[in-house]
C-alpha positions as CSV (number, residue, x, y, z in Angstrom):
1,M,121.7,88.4,97.7
2,E,120.0,85.3,96.5
3,G,121.2,84.4,93.0
4,G,123.8,87.2,93.2
5,I,123.9,90.5,91.3
6,R,124.8,89.9,87.7
7,R,126.0,92.1,84.8
8,G,123.0,93.2,82.8
9,D,120.6,92.9,85.7
10,I,118.3,95.8,86.4
11,W,117.7,96.4,90.1
12,T,115.9,98.9,92.2
13,I,118.4,100.6,94.4
14,Q,118.2,103.2,97.2
15,P,120.6,106.0,96.1
16,P,122.3,107.6,99.2
17,A,121.3,111.1,98.1
18,H,117.8,110.4,96.7
19,P,114.6,109.8,98.7
20,K,113.1,107.1,96.5
21,L,114.1,103.8,94.8
22,R,115.5,104.1,91.4
23,P,116.1,101.4,88.7
24,A,119.8,100.8,87.8
25,L,121.6,98.7,85.3
26,V,124.5,96.6,86.6
27,I,127.6,97.1,84.3
28,S,130.4,95.6,86.4
29,L,131.8,92.1,85.7
30,N,130.3,89.2,87.6
31,A,133.7,88.1,89.0
32,I,134.0,91.5,90.5
33,N,130.4,91.7,91.7
34,D,131.0,88.5,93.7
35,L,134.1,89.9,95.5
36,R,133.3,93.6,96.2
37,P,131.0,95.3,98.7
38,D,129.9,97.8,95.9
39,I,128.9,97.3,92.3
40,L,129.2,99.6,89.3
41,V,125.8,100.7,87.9
42,I,124.2,103.1,85.6
43,P,121.0,104.5,87.0
44,S,118.0,105.0,84.7
45,T,115.7,107.9,84.2
46,T,112.6,108.7,82.1
47,V,114.2,112.0,81.0
48,P,116.2,111.8,77.8
49,G,119.5,113.7,77.5
50,P,122.7,114.0,75.4
51,T,124.7,111.5,77.5
52,R,121.8,109.0,77.9
53,V,121.0,105.9,76.0
54,R,117.5,104.8,75.5
55,L,116.8,101.4,77.1
56,P,114.7,98.8,75.3
57,N,111.0,99.3,75.8
58,Q,110.4,95.7,76.8
59,P,108.8,95.8,80.3
60,A,108.3,92.0,80.6
61,Q,112.1,91.6,80.3
62,T,113.6,94.8,81.7
63,G,111.0,95.4,84.4
64,L,111.0,99.1,83.4
65,R,107.4,100.3,83.2
66,E,108.1,103.5,81.3
67,V,110.4,104.5,78.4
68,S,113.7,104.8,80.2
69,Y,117.3,106.0,79.6
70,A,120.6,104.9,81.0
71,K,122.1,107.9,82.8
72,G,125.6,107.4,81.6
73,E,126.8,110.6,83.3
74,T,126.0,109.2,86.7
75,L,127.6,105.8,86.4
76,G,129.3,104.8,89.6
77,P,129.6,102.3,92.5
78,V,126.7,101.5,94.8
79,P,127.0,99.5,98.0
80,T,125.3,96.1,97.7
81,T,123.3,97.0,100.9
82,L,121.4,99.5,98.8
83,F,120.2,97.0,96.2
84,K,116.6,96.2,96.9
85,K,115.0,94.1,94.2
86,R,115.9,92.6,90.8
87,I,113.2,93.7,88.4
88,G,114.6,92.5,85.1
89,A,117.6,92.3,82.8
90,L,118.9,94.1,79.7
91,P,118.6,92.1,76.4
92,S,122.0,91.2,75.2
93,D,121.5,93.0,71.9
94,A,121.0,96.3,73.8
95,W,124.6,96.4,75.1
96,P,126.5,98.0,72.1
97,P,125.2,101.6,72.5
98,I,125.6,101.4,76.3
99,K,129.2,100.2,75.9
100,A,129.9,103.0,73.4
101,R,128.5,105.6,75.7
102,V,130.4,104.4,78.7
103,L,133.7,104.4,76.7
104,F,132.9,107.9,75.5
105,L,132.2,109.2,79.0
106,I,135.4,107.9,80.5
107,G,137.5,109.0,77.5
108,F,138.3,105.6,76.0
109,D,136.3,106.0,72.7
110,E,139.2,106.7,70.5
């Protein structure tokens, strides 16, 4: 991928079990992204939910055209071959609630 896939990037991906492209936030470390054939992401959705974190409503920066939520409950690895287009990036000040939700969901929030 030209320029690489970086932590905080928002890409459209082709989920294996989903018929259409979906935006996803890259959460894995850049050093790992450069070495692995798959990358850890949190897909986004326009549907709020108890395990979801609202993403900033800044279309010019994030590339998200609608109010969107990080689907923390579906975080997981996605092969780089399914990454289609970088559409934006998460503002650095938006990380704290996402980090907190990830730690909660994997049981390390204590």
